[in-house]
C-alpha positions as CSV (number, residue, x, y, z in Angstrom):
1,M,72.1,151.4,113.2
2,P,68.7,149.8,112.3
3,F,70.1,149.1,108.8
4,I,73.2,147.4,110.3
5,R,71.0,145.3,112.6
6,L,68.9,144.3,109.6
7,L,71.9,143.3,107.7
8,K,73.2,141.2,110.6
9,K,69.8,139.6,111.0
10,M,69.7,138.7,107.2
11,F,73.3,137.4,107.4
12,L,72.4,135.1,110.3
13,H,69.3,134.0,108.5
14,V,71.4,133.0,105.5
15,L,73.9,131.1,107.7
16,V,71.0,129.2,109.3
17,I,69.7,128.2,105.8
18,I,73.1,127.2,104.6
19,G,73.8,125.2,107.8
20,S,70.4,123.5,107.5
21,V,71.1,122.5,103.9
22,I,74.5,121.1,104.8
23,V,73.0,119.1,107.7
24,I,70.1,117.8,105.7
25,G,72.5,116.9,102.8
26,Y,74.9,115.1,105.2
27,C,72.1,113.2,106.9
28,T,70.7,112.2,103.5
29,G,74.1,111.0,102.4
30,M,74.4,108.9,105.6
31,L,71.0,107.4,105.0
32,F,71.8,106.6,101.4
33,A,75.1,105.0,102.4
34,Y,73.3,102.9,105.1
35,L,70.6,101.7,102.8
36,M,72.5,101.3,99.5
37,A,76.1,100.4,100.5
38,D,75.7,96.6,100.3
39,R,74.0,96.8,96.9
40,M,76.9,98.8,95.6
41,I,79.7,96.8,97.2
42,F,78.3,93.4,96.2
43,P,77.0,93.7,92.6
44,Y,76.7,89.9,92.1
45,N,74.4,88.3,89.5
46,G,74.3,84.6,90.3
47,S,76.5,81.5,90.4
48,S,78.8,80.7,87.5
49,Y,79.2,77.1,88.6
50,E,77.2,74.1,89.7
51,E,77.4,71.4,92.3
52,G,80.3,69.1,91.8
53,A,82.6,66.7,93.5
54,E,85.3,69.4,94.1
55,I,82.9,71.8,95.9
56,I,83.2,71.6,99.7
57,Y,81.1,73.5,102.2
58,L,82.4,75.3,105.3
59,D,80.3,76.2,108.3
60,S,80.8,79.9,109.2
61,K,80.3,81.1,112.7
62,D,77.2,83.1,111.6
63,G,75.5,79.9,110.5
64,E,76.0,80.2,106.8
65,R,77.2,77.4,104.5
66,I,80.2,78.6,102.5
67,A,81.1,77.1,99.2
68,A,84.8,76.5,98.5
69,Y,87.3,74.3,96.7
70,H,90.8,73.2,97.5
71,L,93.3,72.6,94.6
72,S,96.1,70.6,96.1
73,E,99.7,70.4,95.0
74,R,100.7,67.5,97.2
75,S,104.4,68.0,96.8
76,S,104.3,71.5,98.3
77,P,103.5,72.6,101.8
78,L,102.5,76.1,100.6
79,L,98.9,77.3,100.4
80,M,97.3,80.4,98.9
81,L,94.1,81.4,100.6
82,Y,92.4,83.4,97.9
83,S,89.7,86.0,98.5
84,H,88.1,87.1,95.2
85,G,86.6,90.4,93.9
86,N,83.1,91.6,94.2
87,G,81.8,90.7,90.8
88,E,83.1,87.2,90.6
89,D,82.9,83.8,92.3
90,I,85.1,80.8,92.6
91,G,83.9,79.4,89.3
92,L,85.0,82.5,87.4
93,I,88.5,82.6,89.1
94,R,89.1,78.9,88.6
95,P,91.4,79.3,85.5
96,T,93.7,81.6,87.4
97,M,93.8,79.4,90.4
98,E,94.7,76.4,88.2
99,T,97.7,78.4,86.9
100,F,98.8,78.9,90.5
101,L,98.4,75.1,91.1
102,E,100.5,74.3,88.0
103,S,103.2,76.6,89.3
104,G,103.5,74.6,92.5
105,V,101.2,76.3,95.1
106,S,98.0,74.8,96.4
107,V,94.9,77.1,96.5
108,L,91.9,77.3,98.8
109,A,89.3,79.6,97.3
110,Y,85.9,80.4,98.9
111,D,82.8,82.3,98.1
112,Y,81.1,85.0,100.2
113,P,77.6,84.6,101.6
114,G,75.2,85.0,98.7
115,Y,77.9,84.3,96.1
116,G,78.1,81.1,94.1
117,L,76.5,78.3,96.0
118,S,77.1,79.9,99.4
119,S,74.0,80.5,101.5
120,G,72.9,83.8,103.0
121,N,73.2,87.4,101.8
122,A,76.5,89.3,101.3
123,S,77.5,91.7,104.1
124,E,80.8,92.9,105.6
125,S,80.4,90.8,108.7
126,G,79.3,87.8,106.6
127,V,82.5,88.1,104.4
128,Y,84.7,88.1,107.5
129,A,82.9,85.1,108.9
130,A,83.4,83.2,105.6
131,A,87.1,84.2,105.6
132,D,87.4,83.0,109.2
133,A,85.9,79.6,108.3
134,A,88.3,79.2,105.3
135,Y,91.4,80.0,107.4
136,K,90.3,77.5,110.1
137,Y,89.5,74.9,107.5
138,A,93.0,75.4,106.0
139,T,94.8,75.1,109.4
140,E,92.6,72.7,111.4
141,T,91.2,70.4,108.7
142,L,93.7,70.5,105.9
143,G,96.7,70.9,108.3
144,Y,98.5,73.7,106.6
145,K,100.9,75.5,108.9
146,P,100.2,79.3,109.2
147,E,103.8,80.1,108.2
148,N,103.1,78.4,104.8
149,I,99.9,80.3,104.1
150,T,99.8,83.3,101.9
151,L,96.7,85.4,101.8
152,Y,95.7,86.8,98.4
153,G,93.1,89.7,98.4
154,R,91.8,90.7,95.0
155,S,90.0,94.1,95.1
156,L,87.1,93.5,97.5
157,G,89.0,90.4,98.7
158,S,91.6,92.7,100.2
159,G,89.0,93.4,103.0
160,P,88.8,89.9,104.4
161,S,92.5,89.3,103.7
162,C,93.5,92.3,105.8
163,W,91.0,91.2,108.5
164,L,92.6,87.7,108.6
165,A,96.2,89.1,108.6
166,E,95.4,91.3,111.6
167,R,94.1,88.3,113.6
168,Y,96.1,85.2,112.5
169,P,99.7,84.3,111.7
170,V,100.4,83.9,108.0
171,K,103.4,83.8,105.7
172,G,102.3,87.0,104.0
173,I,99.5,88.9,102.2
174,I,99.2,90.0,98.6
175,L,96.9,93.0,98.0
176,D,95.8,93.1,94.3
177,G,93.9,96.3,93.3
178,A,93.2,96.9,97.0
179,F,91.3,99.9,98.3
180,S,91.9,101.8,101.5
181,S,88.2,101.4,102.3
182,T,85.1,101.0,100.1
183,F,83.7,104.4,101.0
184,R,87.0,106.1,100.2
185,V,86.8,104.8,96.6
186,M,83.9,107.3,96.2
187,T,84.8,110.1,98.6
188,K,88.7,109.9,98.7
189,V,88.7,110.9,102.4
190,R,86.6,109.7,105.3
191,V,83.3,111.6,105.3
192,L,80.9,109.4,107.3
193,P,81.2,108.3,110.9
194,W,81.5,104.6,109.7
195,D,83.0,102.8,106.8
196,R,83.0,99.4,105.1
197,F,86.1,97.2,104.8
198,N,88.4,99.8,106.3
199,N,91.7,98.3,105.3
200,L,93.6,101.5,106.2
201,S,92.7,101.1,109.9
202,R,94.2,97.6,109.9
203,L,97.3,97.9,107.9
204,A,99.5,99.5,110.6
205,S,98.9,96.4,112.8
206,I,99.7,93.9,110.1
207,Q,103.3,92.6,110.7
208,C,103.6,89.9,108.1
209,P,105.3,90.7,104.7
210,V,103.0,92.5,102.3
211,L,103.1,92.6,98.5
212,I,101.0,95.4,96.9
213,V,100.1,94.9,93.2
214,H,98.3,97.7,91.4
215,G,97.7,99.3,88.0
216,K,98.5,103.0,87.7
217,L,95.5,103.4,85.2
218,D,93.0,101.8,87.6
219,Q,89.8,103.7,87.4
220,T,87.8,101.4,89.8
221,V,90.2,101.6,92.7
222,P,92.6,104.6,91.9
223,F,96.3,104.1,92.3
224,T,96.3,106.6,95.2
225,H,94.8,103.9,97.3
226,A,97.8,101.7,96.7
227,L,100.2,104.5,97.8
228,Q,98.0,105.2,100.8
229,N,98.1,101.6,101.8
230,Q,101.8,101.3,101.3
231,H,102.5,104.3,103.6
232,A,100.2,102.9,106.3
233,L,102.2,99.7,106.6
234,S,105.0,99.5,109.2
235,G,106.5,96.1,108.3
236,Q,108.1,94.6,105.2
237,V,106.5,95.9,102.1
238,E,107.1,95.0,98.4
239,T,105.3,96.7,95.5
240,L,104.6,95.8,91.9
241,W,103.1,98.7,89.9
242,S,101.9,98.4,86.3
243,P,102.1,101.6,84.3
244,N,99.6,100.4,81.7
245,A,97.1,98.3,83.7
246,G,93.6,99.1,84.9
247,H,91.7,97.2,87.5
248,N,91.0,94.0,85.6
249,D,94.0,93.5,83.4
250,L,97.0,93.4,85.7
251,I,98.1,89.9,84.9
252,E,97.7,90.5,81.2
253,Q,99.8,93.7,81.3
254,L,102.5,92.5,83.7
255,G,102.8,89.0,82.2
256,S,105.8,87.0,83.4
257,T,106.7,89.8,85.8
258,Y,103.5,89.2,87.7
259,W,104.0,85.5,88.0
260,D,107.7,85.8,88.9
261,T,107.0,88.4,91.6
262,V,103.9,86.8,93.1
263,L,105.2,83.2,93.1
264,H,108.5,84.3,94.6
265,F,106.6,86.1,97.3
266,T,104.7,82.9,98.2
267,G,108.0,81.0,98.3
268,T,107.4,79.0,95.1
269,E,110.1,78.7,92.5
270,H,108.7,79.4,89.0
């Protein structure tokens, strides 16, 4: 009996040690995520463009000055409100936006706080405030009707695009290389009590048509995120998968199929 009691005591002691290690490890992970998340989500290295006549500034509700530009196809009532990825700004995406313009759709592209010539520091709330300012500028100042606005969210840009689609009426939303949430890119499942850019929690309430474009070889945002996002949607969903594309070469791999699909979704004849 004394031996059995000793074994039980040793077993409980081991359980306490294991439990303590797990708790300490979990708390350390939460602290690391809290302190380092923004640095990992927003790896930006400075503006690729300079002041110019086409750059406009929008005032966001958090007091930041948001840089943007509007490429207008005057013969078309359609607008693409483009939210870019985390490692680029409106200068770097300009060539792609000009192709959309040449295809008959106007574009409004904006930078996040701390990106390009926008003021402030990048954060989730700051990105949402910038997206909000861009949408209101499109509808209230430029006069585009919500039913003619297509949101385009590229990678990180899927976060503010889903945020807008949940709150405002739009023609549709295109999710290009979109994640379910930023933390799930690393952990696959929800581990922490909070998350950043939790698209998955918003998709079920988005009722406008959605087009999901994703590369099956994507190593940055795995293809499983696209499938998870697709299954979370309850409204009209279209998909365009590329069997050979990664995260940054979708357009190159899909070619004319990309343009035909995306432009048709916006309502533009190509």
